[in-house]
C-alpha positions as CSV (number, residue, x, y, z in Angstrom):
1,M,129.7,37.4,30.8
2,T,129.5,33.4,32.0
3,A,127.8,30.6,30.9
4,T,124.1,30.1,31.9
5,T,123.0,27.0,33.6
6,D,121.6,25.9,30.5
7,E,124.4,26.4,28.3
8,K,127.1,24.7,30.4
9,P,125.8,21.1,29.7
10,R,125.3,22.0,26.4
11,V,128.9,22.9,25.9
12,W,130.4,19.7,28.1
13,Q,128.2,17.6,25.9
14,R,129.4,18.9,22.6
15,A,132.9,18.9,24.0
16,R,132.3,15.2,24.6
17,S,130.8,14.3,21.5
18,C,133.9,16.1,19.8
19,A,136.7,14.6,22.0
20,P,136.7,11.0,20.0
21,Y,138.1,12.8,17.1
22,V,139.6,16.0,18.3
23,V,141.9,14.0,21.3
24,P,143.4,11.3,18.9
25,A,144.0,14.0,15.7
26,A,145.9,15.9,18.5
27,L,147.9,13.2,19.7
28,L,148.8,11.9,16.2
29,F,149.8,16.0,15.2
30,W,152.0,16.0,18.5
31,A,153.8,12.4,17.8
32,A,154.7,13.5,14.2
33,A,155.5,17.0,14.9
34,A,157.6,15.7,18.2
35,R,159.4,12.8,15.9
36,V,160.1,15.3,13.0
37,V,161.4,17.9,14.8
38,A,163.9,15.7,17.0
39,R,165.2,14.4,14.1
40,V,165.5,17.8,11.6
41,G,165.5,20.4,14.6
42,H,163.1,22.2,13.0
43,A,159.6,21.8,11.3
44,A,159.6,20.1,8.0
45,P,157.3,18.2,5.5
46,T,158.1,14.8,4.4
47,L,157.6,15.5,1.0
48,D,159.5,18.2,-1.5
49,D,156.4,18.9,-3.5
50,A,155.0,20.3,-0.1
51,Y,157.3,23.5,-0.9
52,I,155.8,23.9,-4.4
53,H,152.6,24.2,-2.1
54,F,154.9,26.6,-0.3
55,Q,156.1,28.7,-3.2
56,Y,152.9,29.2,-5.0
57,A,151.4,30.6,-1.3
58,R,154.0,33.1,-1.6
59,A,153.0,33.9,-5.0
60,F,149.5,34.6,-3.8
61,A,150.5,36.9,-0.8
62,E,152.9,38.8,-3.2
63,G,150.3,39.3,-5.5
64,H,151.2,37.3,-8.3
65,P,149.5,34.1,-8.3
66,L,150.2,31.2,-10.3
67,R,153.4,32.5,-11.2
68,Y,156.1,30.4,-9.7
69,H,158.6,33.3,-9.6
70,A,157.6,37.0,-9.9
71,G,158.0,37.8,-13.2
72,D,158.0,34.9,-14.8
73,A,154.9,33.6,-17.3
74,A,151.7,31.9,-15.2
75,S,152.3,28.1,-14.8
76,S,150.0,25.2,-13.9
77,G,152.4,23.2,-11.7
78,A,150.3,23.6,-8.6
79,T,148.0,20.9,-8.7
80,S,146.1,22.1,-5.9
81,L,145.1,25.8,-6.5
82,L,143.3,25.7,-3.3
83,W,146.0,24.8,-0.7
84,P,148.4,27.3,-1.3
85,A,145.6,30.0,-1.4
86,V,144.4,28.9,2.1
87,L,148.2,28.8,3.2
88,A,148.8,32.5,1.5
89,P,147.6,34.6,4.5
90,F,149.6,32.9,7.0
91,W,152.7,33.5,4.7
92,L,151.4,37.3,4.5
93,V,151.3,37.9,8.2
94,G,155.2,36.6,8.6
95,L,154.8,32.9,8.8
96,R,157.5,31.7,6.7
97,D,160.4,29.6,6.1
98,T,159.9,26.9,8.1
99,K,157.1,28.2,10.2
100,I,154.9,27.6,7.4
101,V,154.8,24.2,8.1
102,W,153.4,24.2,11.5
103,I,150.1,25.4,9.4
104,A,150.0,23.2,7.1
105,W,150.5,20.5,9.3
106,A,148.0,22.2,12.1
107,L,145.2,22.2,8.8
108,S,146.2,18.4,8.0
109,F,145.8,17.3,11.5
110,A,142.6,18.9,12.0
111,A,141.3,17.7,8.6
112,L,142.2,14.3,10.1
113,G,140.1,14.7,12.8
114,A,137.3,16.1,11.1
115,L,137.6,12.9,8.5
116,G,137.1,10.5,11.4
117,Y,133.9,12.3,12.0
118,E,132.7,11.9,8.7
119,V,133.5,8.4,8.2
120,F,132.0,8.0,11.7
121,Q,128.8,9.7,10.0
122,L,128.9,8.3,6.6
123,T,129.1,4.9,8.0
124,R,126.3,5.0,10.8
125,R,123.5,4.4,8.3
126,L,124.9,1.4,6.8
127,T,126.2,-0.5,9.7
128,G,125.0,1.0,13.1
129,P,126.4,3.5,15.5
130,Q,129.1,0.6,17.1
131,V,130.5,-0.5,14.1
132,A,130.7,2.8,12.5
133,A,132.8,4.1,15.5
134,G,135.3,1.4,14.1
135,A,135.4,3.1,11.2
136,G,136.3,6.2,12.8
137,A,139.0,4.7,14.7
138,M,140.4,3.1,11.8
139,V,140.9,6.4,10.0
140,F,143.4,7.4,12.9
141,A,144.8,3.9,12.9
142,S,145.7,4.3,9.3
143,S,149.6,5.3,8.9
144,G,149.1,6.1,5.4
145,L,146.8,9.1,6.4
146,V,149.1,9.7,9.3
147,W,151.9,10.1,7.1
148,S,150.1,12.1,4.8
149,A,148.9,14.7,6.9
150,A,152.7,15.0,7.9
151,S,153.5,15.6,4.8
152,G,152.1,19.4,4.4
153,M,150.1,18.4,1.3
154,E,146.5,18.6,0.6
155,V,146.0,14.9,0.7
156,V,144.0,14.6,4.4
157,P,141.8,17.7,3.6
158,L,141.1,16.5,0.2
159,A,139.9,13.2,1.6
160,W,137.9,15.3,4.4
161,M,136.3,17.4,2.0
162,I,135.1,14.4,-0.2
163,A,133.8,12.6,3.0
164,R,132.0,15.9,4.0
165,T,130.4,15.9,0.3
166,L,129.3,12.2,0.4
167,R,127.9,12.7,3.8
168,V,125.8,15.8,2.9
169,A,124.8,14.6,-0.2
170,S,123.7,11.1,1.4
171,E,121.6,13.0,4.3
172,W,120.1,15.4,1.2
173,A,118.7,12.1,-0.7
174,E,117.5,10.3,2.3
175,A,115.6,13.3,3.5
176,L,112.0,13.9,2.7
177,P,111.8,17.1,0.0
178,A,110.6,19.3,3.2
179,E,113.2,18.9,5.2
180,R,116.4,19.7,2.9
181,T,117.2,22.9,3.8
182,V,118.5,25.9,1.9
183,R,121.7,25.5,4.2
184,A,122.5,22.4,3.2
185,R,122.2,22.8,-0.2
186,R,124.4,25.7,-0.4
187,E,127.1,23.5,1.7
188,L,127.0,21.0,-1.0
189,V,127.1,23.6,-3.8
190,L,130.2,25.1,-2.1
191,L,131.7,21.9,-1.3
192,A,131.5,20.8,-5.2
193,V,133.0,24.0,-6.4
194,A,135.8,23.5,-3.9
195,L,136.7,20.2,-4.6
196,P,138.4,20.2,-8.0
197,L,140.2,23.5,-6.7
198,L,141.5,21.4,-4.0
199,R,142.4,18.2,-6.4
200,P,141.3,17.8,-10.1
201,E,140.0,14.1,-8.8
202,G,137.9,16.0,-6.5
203,A,135.6,16.6,-10.0
204,V,134.2,13.6,-9.3
205,F,132.3,14.0,-6.5
206,S,131.5,17.3,-7.8
207,L,129.6,15.6,-10.2
208,F,128.1,13.2,-7.4
209,A,127.0,16.4,-5.7
210,G,125.5,17.5,-9.0
211,A,123.7,14.5,-9.5
212,T,122.2,14.4,-5.8
213,L,120.8,18.1,-6.3
214,A,119.3,17.2,-9.9
215,R,117.9,13.9,-8.7
216,F,116.5,15.1,-5.5
217,P,115.3,18.4,-5.7
218,R,113.6,20.0,-2.9
219,A,110.3,20.8,-5.0
220,A,109.0,18.8,-8.1
221,A,108.3,21.8,-9.5
222,G,110.1,25.4,-10.5
223,R,113.7,25.6,-11.3
224,E,115.1,23.6,-8.1
225,R,117.1,21.4,-10.3
226,A,118.9,24.0,-12.0
227,H,120.6,24.6,-8.2
228,A,122.5,21.2,-9.7
229,L,124.1,23.1,-12.3
230,P,127.2,24.9,-10.4
231,A,127.9,21.6,-9.2
232,L,128.1,19.9,-12.7
233,F,130.2,22.7,-14.1
234,A,132.6,22.9,-11.1
235,P,135.1,20.4,-12.9
236,L,135.4,23.1,-15.6
237,A,137.2,26.0,-13.3
238,P,140.7,24.6,-13.1
239,P,141.0,24.0,-16.9
240,M,139.2,27.4,-17.2
241,I,141.6,29.2,-14.9
242,A,144.6,27.1,-16.5
243,W,143.4,28.7,-19.7
244,L,143.1,32.1,-18.9
245,M,146.2,32.1,-17.1
246,T,148.6,30.1,-19.4
247,G,147.0,30.0,-22.7
248,T,146.3,25.9,-22.3
249,A,143.7,24.0,-20.4
250,R,145.7,21.2,-19.7
251,S,147.9,21.6,-16.8
252,S,151.5,20.7,-17.1
253,T,151.0,17.9,-14.1
254,T,148.4,16.3,-16.3
255,T,151.0,16.7,-19.4
256,V,153.8,14.8,-17.3
257,K,151.9,11.9,-15.5
258,L,148.7,11.2,-17.1
259,L,149.6,8.4,-19.7
260,V,146.5,9.4,-22.0
261,G,147.9,11.7,-24.5
262,N,151.6,10.6,-23.9
263,P,153.2,9.8,-27.1
264,Y,154.6,6.9,-26.1
265,Y,151.6,5.0,-24.9
266,P,149.0,4.5,-28.0
267,I,145.6,2.7,-27.4
268,G,146.9,-0.7,-26.9
269,V,150.1,-0.1,-24.7
270,L,148.1,2.3,-22.6
271,V,145.4,-0.4,-22.1
272,D,148.3,-3.0,-21.2
273,H,149.9,-0.3,-18.9
274,V,146.6,0.7,-17.0
275,T,145.9,-2.8,-16.5
276,S,149.3,-3.8,-15.2
277,N,149.1,-0.7,-12.8
278,V,145.5,-2.1,-11.7
279,R,147.0,-5.5,-10.9
280,V,149.7,-3.7,-9.2
281,L,147.0,-2.0,-6.8
282,V,144.9,-4.7,-5.9
283,G,147.4,-7.5,-5.9
284,T,150.2,-5.7,-4.6
285,L,149.6,-2.7,-2.4
286,L,145.8,-3.4,-1.0
287,N,147.5,-6.9,0.1
288,G,149.9,-4.9,2.2
289,E,153.3,-5.7,-0.2
290,V,156.6,-4.0,-1.6
291,W,155.8,-0.4,-1.6
292,S,152.7,-0.6,0.9
293,Q,154.2,-3.0,3.2
294,E,154.6,0.2,6.1
295,F,151.1,1.2,5.8
296,L,148.9,-1.6,5.2
297,P,148.7,-5.0,7.2
298,A,149.5,-8.1,4.9
299,H,147.3,-10.5,3.1
300,L,143.9,-8.5,3.5
301,A,143.2,-7.6,-0.3
302,P,140.2,-10.1,-0.1
303,M,138.9,-8.2,2.9
304,W,139.3,-4.9,1.1
305,M,137.5,-6.3,-2.3
306,G,134.8,-7.8,-0.2
307,G,134.3,-4.7,1.5
308,L,133.3,-3.3,-1.6
309,V,130.6,-6.0,-2.0
310,A,129.4,-5.5,1.4
311,I,128.7,-1.3,0.7
312,V,126.3,-2.4,-2.3
313,A,124.8,-5.1,0.2
314,M,124.3,-3.2,3.3
315,G,122.9,0.1,1.1
316,V,120.3,-2.2,-0.3
317,Q,119.5,-3.7,3.0
318,R,119.5,-0.3,4.7
319,N,117.7,1.5,2.2
320,A,120.7,3.6,1.7
321,R,121.3,3.0,-1.9
322,W,122.6,6.6,-2.5
323,R,124.8,6.4,0.3
324,A,126.3,3.4,-0.9
325,A,126.9,4.6,-4.2
326,G,128.8,7.7,-3.2
327,V,130.9,5.3,-0.6
328,L,131.6,2.8,-3.5
329,L,132.7,5.9,-5.6
330,F,134.8,7.0,-3.1
331,A,136.6,3.8,-2.7
332,L,136.8,2.7,-6.8
333,T,138.4,6.4,-7.6
334,M,141.5,5.0,-6.1
335,F,142.0,3.5,-9.3
336,V,142.0,6.9,-11.2
337,P,145.6,7.2,-10.6
338,C,146.3,3.8,-12.6
339,V,146.1,6.3,-15.7
340,Y,149.3,7.7,-14.5
341,D,152.7,6.9,-15.6
342,T,153.0,5.9,-11.9
343,F,151.4,6.1,-8.5
344,L,154.2,4.6,-6.8
345,W,155.6,8.0,-6.2
346,N,155.6,9.8,-2.6
347,R,154.7,7.3,-0.5
348,L,151.6,6.5,-2.8
349,R,150.4,10.0,-1.9
350,Y,148.1,10.0,-4.9
351,L,145.6,6.9,-3.5
352,W,145.2,7.5,0.2
353,P,142.8,10.6,-0.4
354,F,140.6,7.8,-1.5
355,F,141.1,5.4,1.4
356,P,138.6,6.0,3.5
357,G,136.1,4.8,1.0
358,W,137.5,1.2,1.8
359,L,137.8,1.8,5.6
360,V,133.9,2.3,5.3
361,G,134.0,-1.0,3.4
362,A,135.6,-2.8,6.1
363,A,133.0,-2.0,8.1
364,C,130.3,-3.1,5.9
365,A,132.4,-6.1,5.6
366,A,132.4,-6.6,9.6
367,E,128.6,-6.0,9.7
368,L,127.8,-8.6,7.0
369,S,130.0,-10.9,8.2
370,S,128.6,-10.8,11.7
371,Q,125.0,-10.9,10.2
372,M,125.8,-14.2,8.6
373,L,127.6,-15.5,11.9
374,A,124.4,-14.8,13.6
375,A,122.7,-17.1,11.4
376,I,124.7,-19.9,12.8
377,R,124.3,-18.4,16.3
378,L,122.8,-15.2,17.7
379,R,125.0,-14.4,19.8
380,W,127.8,-13.9,17.0
381,K,126.2,-10.9,15.7
382,L,128.3,-9.1,18.1
383,A,131.2,-9.9,16.4
384,A,130.6,-6.9,14.0
385,P,132.2,-4.2,16.6
386,V,135.5,-6.8,17.1
387,L,136.1,-7.4,13.5
388,A,135.7,-3.7,13.1
389,G,138.0,-3.2,16.0
390,A,140.6,-6.0,14.8
391,V,140.8,-4.3,11.6
392,S,142.0,-0.8,13.5
393,G,144.4,-2.6,15.4
394,A,145.9,-4.1,12.6
395,L,146.1,-0.8,10.8
396,A,147.4,0.8,14.2
397,M,150.3,-2.0,14.0
398,H,152.1,0.5,11.5
399,L,151.6,3.7,13.2
400,D,154.9,3.6,14.9
401,F,157.0,2.6,11.9
402,A,155.4,5.2,9.4
403,L,156.0,7.9,12.2
404,T,159.5,7.1,12.1
405,D,159.5,7.2,8.5
406,A,157.9,10.7,8.3
407,A,160.6,12.2,10.7
408,E,163.3,10.3,8.2
409,S,161.8,11.6,5.2
410,A,161.4,15.0,6.6
411,S,165.4,14.9,7.5
412,G,166.1,13.4,4.2
413,I,164.4,16.2,2.4
414,D,166.1,19.1,4.6
415,R,169.4,17.6,4.3
416,Q,169.7,17.4,0.1
417,Q,167.1,19.9,-1.5
418,A,166.1,22.1,1.4
419,E,169.8,22.4,2.6
420,L,171.1,22.9,-1.8
421,G,168.5,25.7,-1.6
422,R,169.7,27.5,1.5
423,W,173.4,27.2,-0.6
424,A,172.1,28.7,-3.6
425,K,170.5,31.5,-1.6
426,R,174.3,32.4,0.3
427,T,176.0,31.7,-2.8
428,L,174.5,31.8,-6.0
429,P,173.9,35.5,-7.5
430,A,170.8,37.0,-7.2
431,D,170.0,36.7,-11.0
432,A,170.9,33.1,-11.1
433,R,168.3,30.7,-12.9
434,I,168.8,27.6,-11.4
435,G,167.8,24.1,-13.7
436,V,165.9,22.0,-11.2
437,N,164.2,18.5,-11.6
438,D,163.0,18.8,-7.9
439,T,161.8,22.2,-7.9
440,G,160.2,22.9,-4.4
441,A,162.6,23.3,-2.0
442,I,165.5,24.5,-3.8
443,A,163.1,27.7,-5.2
444,Y,161.2,28.0,-2.0
445,F,164.7,28.4,0.1
446,G,167.3,29.6,-2.3
447,E,164.6,32.5,-3.7
448,R,166.3,32.3,-7.0
449,R,164.5,31.6,-10.2
450,T,164.4,28.4,-11.3
451,F,164.1,26.5,-14.6
452,D,162.0,23.2,-14.3
453,V,163.4,20.7,-16.6
454,V,160.4,18.3,-15.9
455,G,157.8,21.4,-16.7
456,L,155.6,21.5,-13.6
457,T,156.2,25.0,-12.9
458,T,158.1,26.4,-15.9
459,P,155.4,26.7,-18.6
460,D,156.1,25.0,-21.8
461,E,158.7,22.5,-20.9
462,A,156.5,19.6,-19.8
463,R,156.2,17.9,-23.4
464,Y,160.0,18.0,-23.7
465,W,160.7,16.0,-20.3
466,V,158.1,13.4,-21.5
467,A,159.6,13.1,-24.7
468,G,163.1,12.5,-23.3
469,A,166.6,13.4,-23.1
470,G,167.3,14.0,-26.5
471,S,164.3,16.2,-27.0
472,R,165.2,18.4,-24.0
473,L,168.5,18.8,-25.6
474,E,167.4,19.6,-29.1
475,H,164.9,22.3,-27.2
476,Y,167.8,23.8,-25.4
477,E,169.6,24.0,-28.7
478,V,166.6,25.9,-29.9
479,L,166.4,28.3,-26.8
480,A,170.2,29.3,-27.1
481,R,169.7,30.7,-30.8
482,T,165.9,32.2,-30.0
483,A,165.7,33.2,-26.2
484,P,169.2,32.6,-24.5
485,S,167.8,34.4,-21.5
486,R,165.3,31.4,-20.7
487,L,168.7,28.8,-20.2
488,P,169.6,28.3,-16.7
489,T,172.7,29.9,-15.4
490,H,173.3,26.7,-12.7
491,Y,172.0,23.7,-12.6
492,I,170.8,21.6,-9.1
493,V,169.8,18.2,-10.3
494,Y,170.1,14.3,-10.0
495,P,172.2,13.9,-12.9
496,E,171.1,10.7,-14.1
497,W,167.3,12.1,-14.0
498,M,169.1,14.8,-16.0
499,A,170.2,12.5,-18.5
500,C,171.7,15.4,-20.2
501,D,175.6,15.7,-19.0
502,A,176.2,18.1,-22.0
503,V,174.7,21.2,-20.4
504,L,176.3,20.5,-17.1
505,G,179.8,22.8,-16.4
506,G,181.8,22.7,-13.7
507,F,180.8,21.0,-10.2
508,L,180.1,23.3,-7.5
509,N,178.3,21.4,-4.7
510,E,176.5,18.3,-3.7
511,A,174.2,16.8,-0.7
512,V,174.5,13.2,-0.4
513,V,171.9,11.6,1.6
514,R,172.2,7.7,2.0
515,D,169.8,7.0,4.4
516,A,166.1,8.1,2.9
517,T,164.4,6.4,0.4
518,I,162.0,9.3,-0.3
519,L,164.6,11.1,-2.3
520,G,164.9,10.7,-6.3
521,G,168.7,9.8,-5.6
522,Q,171.2,9.9,-3.2
523,S,173.2,12.7,-4.6
524,M,171.9,16.0,-5.5
525,R,174.6,17.8,-7.4
526,A,175.0,21.6,-8.3
527,F,176.8,22.8,-11.7
528,T,177.1,25.8,-13.8
529,A,175.9,25.9,-17.0
530,D,177.4,25.1,-20.0
531,N,175.9,25.8,-23.1
532,A,179.0,26.4,-25.4
533,R,178.3,22.9,-27.3
534,L,174.5,23.7,-28.0
535,G,174.6,23.6,-31.6
536,S,177.7,21.7,-32.5
537,G,175.3,18.8,-34.0
538,E,173.4,20.8,-36.6
539,R,175.4,20.0,-39.6
540,P,177.5,17.1,-40.9
541,W,180.7,16.9,-40.1
542,S,181.4,14.5,-43.1
543,V,180.9,17.3,-45.9
544,A,181.3,21.1,-46.1
545,G,178.5,23.5,-47.2
546,A,175.0,24.3,-45.9
547,P,172.5,21.4,-46.3
548,L,169.4,21.7,-48.5
549,D,167.0,20.4,-45.9
550,A,167.6,18.7,-42.3
551,L,165.7,16.4,-40.7
552,D,167.0,17.1,-36.5
553,V,165.9,13.7,-34.8
554,A,164.0,14.0,-31.4
555,D,163.8,18.0,-32.0
556,L,159.7,17.7,-31.7
557,E,159.5,21.2,-34.0
558,S,161.6,19.6,-36.5
559,E,159.8,15.7,-36.6
560,A,156.6,17.6,-36.9
561,A,157.7,19.6,-39.8
562,H,158.9,16.6,-42.0
563,G,156.2,14.1,-40.7
564,Y,158.3,11.8,-38.6
565,A,156.7,8.6,-37.2
566,L,157.4,7.4,-34.0
567,L,156.8,3.8,-35.0
568,G,156.3,2.4,-32.1
569,A,158.8,4.3,-30.3
570,A,158.9,3.6,-26.2
571,D,159.7,5.9,-23.1
572,G,163.3,5.9,-22.4
573,E,164.2,5.4,-26.2
574,Q,166.0,8.9,-26.2
575,I,169.5,9.8,-25.9
576,A,171.4,13.4,-25.5
577,R,174.6,11.9,-27.0
578,A,177.9,13.7,-26.5
579,G,181.2,13.0,-28.4
580,E,184.0,14.1,-30.7
581,A,184.2,14.6,-34.8
582,P,186.9,12.9,-36.7
583,D,188.4,15.8,-36.5
584,A,188.4,15.7,-32.6
585,R,185.5,18.7,-32.5
586,P,183.1,18.2,-29.7
587,V,179.9,17.5,-31.0
588,V,176.5,17.2,-29.1
589,D,173.1,16.0,-30.8
590,G,169.9,14.3,-29.8
591,G,168.4,11.2,-30.8
592,R,166.5,8.3,-30.8
593,T,167.4,4.5,-29.9
594,R,166.3,1.4,-30.5
595,R,165.1,2.1,-34.2
596,T,164.7,-0.5,-36.8
597,K,162.3,1.7,-39.1
598,E,161.9,5.7,-40.1
599,R,159.5,7.1,-41.8
600,F,159.6,11.0,-42.7
601,T,159.5,13.5,-45.7
602,L,162.5,15.5,-46.7
603,T,162.3,18.4,-49.5
604,V,164.8,17.5,-52.2
605,P,165.1,20.4,-54.7
606,A,166.7,19.4,-58.0
607,S,170.1,20.2,-57.2
608,A,170.0,17.6,-54.4
609,T,172.3,14.8,-55.0
610,A,172.5,13.0,-51.7
611,L,171.3,11.9,-48.3
612,I,173.5,12.1,-45.3
613,A,172.7,10.2,-42.0
614,R,173.9,10.4,-38.6
615,V,173.3,7.0,-37.0
616,E,174.7,4.8,-34.6
617,A,175.0,1.1,-34.2
618,D,176.2,-1.2,-31.4
619,V,176.9,-4.1,-33.8
620,P,177.6,-4.0,-37.6
621,A,174.4,-3.1,-39.3
622,R,172.7,-3.2,-42.7
623,A,169.6,-0.7,-43.1
624,H,167.5,-0.9,-46.8
625,V,166.7,2.7,-47.8
626,S,164.2,3.3,-50.4
627,F,162.6,6.7,-51.7
628,D,159.0,6.8,-52.5
629,G,158.8,2.9,-52.5
630,A,161.2,3.0,-55.2
631,A,164.2,1.0,-53.8
632,A,167.5,3.1,-53.5
633,S,170.8,1.2,-51.6
634,D,171.6,-0.6,-48.9
635,L,173.2,1.3,-45.9
636,D,176.2,-0.1,-44.0
637,V,176.5,1.2,-40.7
638,P,179.6,0.6,-38.2
639,A,180.1,-0.2,-34.6
640,D,182.7,1.9,-34.2
641,G,180.2,5.0,-32.5
642,W,178.2,7.3,-34.4
643,S,179.1,7.7,-37.7
644,E,177.9,9.6,-40.9
645,V,176.9,7.4,-43.9
646,R,176.2,8.9,-47.4
647,I,173.1,7.7,-49.4
648,E,172.7,9.0,-53.1
649,L,169.7,10.0,-54.4
650,P,168.0,7.5,-57.3
651,S,168.0,9.3,-60.8
652,A,164.5,9.0,-60.8
653,V,164.3,11.0,-57.8
654,R,166.4,13.8,-58.7
655,A,164.9,13.8,-62.2
656,A,161.6,14.4,-61.2
657,A,162.6,17.0,-58.9
658,R,159.8,16.7,-56.4
659,G,159.3,18.9,-53.6
660,R,158.6,16.0,-51.1
661,V,159.9,12.2,-50.7
662,D,159.0,9.8,-48.2
663,V,162.2,8.2,-46.8
664,G,161.9,4.7,-45.4
665,L,164.7,2.8,-43.5
666,T,164.4,-0.5,-42.4
667,S,167.4,-2.6,-40.3
668,E,167.6,-5.9,-38.8
669,V,169.6,-4.6,-36.1
670,P,168.3,-1.6,-33.8
671,L,170.0,1.8,-34.8
672,T,170.4,5.1,-33.0
673,V,169.6,8.0,-35.3
674,F,170.3,11.6,-34.8
675,H,169.9,13.1,-38.0
676,Y,169.3,13.4,-41.9
677,W,170.4,15.9,-44.0
678,V,169.9,16.5,-48.1
679,L,172.6,17.8,-49.8
């Protein structure tokens, strides 16, 4: 059947309207893919985390969703539940190995084109069509968004979905009640439900969609506002799914990256760290310096910040306050990652989904500036599209460098993590369990079960990663006693990240890449696992016999049982120590460094006579020990490596035969503490 005379102009008109968004997205897709394939030899994402999504897509396709490997416990390492589910059908029909990268690219660059359209439509009411066209052009000129599209991650699809939600919500609010259609309402609810499933930060815009439906109902009476409830409750979906699948609503990613709930960040330290992150975001990143210099023009932070004011001004001027509020929320959500430990990972990928809000702000700033100039000379009103075009041009100056970096990053990932994954598949036995601290490509290409020491894809490991190397060592000792099959048989890690050499056995292989800054280190190495020394530090070497009670410092369960107080312990103040006892017996033990105060409780039966402490000091130190506030004695700690020192229990404590006593230790010189035993 051929098109009628009336249909042909309509199709041509639709093609012309889509061309400004389809053509640049397609050209950028071609440019990015061509550079990556020319550099790597095949399709490859720019981030190892993309392979985590591919592995979870495989899990969906194989019928064990959220289980990183078939037979493993469900994990919450997929920060995006929706993205792997979208990729899963393609994996199921045979687009596997590196072929799935093409699907991730195609979807991401299609989302980039759709994002350009949505930004244009979102800006149009605030600035007029000419300046809004400049905002749309900024999307394609933004190298951070283009790099993110090449990453194979959900970054650009999330940005598009946010922009679409805000545009639909704005048009809903601006329409008369009779003009608000059921179709638009359904789309808004669907977007609100999908957003937190695509990324947890999407929940912010689910609430905005819900607020829109509640504030602007189709009818004043009846149950119309009830349609807002699915959108308002949508943010609960990811934690509910996590709770049903894993038994905890807190995702492993949240445990690892979020400062809230991190034991080393009490409220005062937390506020200071978040404040520092905000300063870096505003004063460094938005100014095109250091970590953002390859993506953003230098010295434009005042313009970006001024754009926030311009959004409000244009919203008031154009009677589009709800639209302006949505765009402002879009931009300000970029500050949410400031509550992460750091947002500088992975070429700032946690920030780019919210950058389109700042692009709308730049367009509003261009329009507002032209109005001010028009007050001086009327013809200068035409400056608005010129200013918007200038911002687009300044952004586009970084495209070539970002595309080159995308190819170099993809090459680095392929030559290191992916290559070691392929090596593991060729070399390691089928029942191997590989300990990893980058869990994407090694699991995807290796097709071997992994033990994620960071805890993103292996349940219950995240808290030990956050606690530090000493706690990981102590945890592995517990697993060696209670569930040895859970421990790795091999490791493929950055040893300096692992910081637990005591469990690394014989060297097997390594992948050294010196020309890619996206990697966690230049050398990733493969080892056999060595668990023979685990548990060797459980008893004191200075005395014989079984202790009556023991506090194993850095063992999170032992610390909790003995009321061990962190007393200002900071991130990084842990150690997994390997050494020898005086009789040359190998000993490993986890401990906490830089301790000047200790407070905990121990069980002291009537037969107890002394306390043994395993400690270490860089210089000779003297510590003061008290029991229940009563003075005991001073403790001299030599500076010749770790040592075990004896503290006699006060006669009053022994006579009282109290079940538990408080032990306080204070020292002017920081100590590293490993163990306390009651004898």
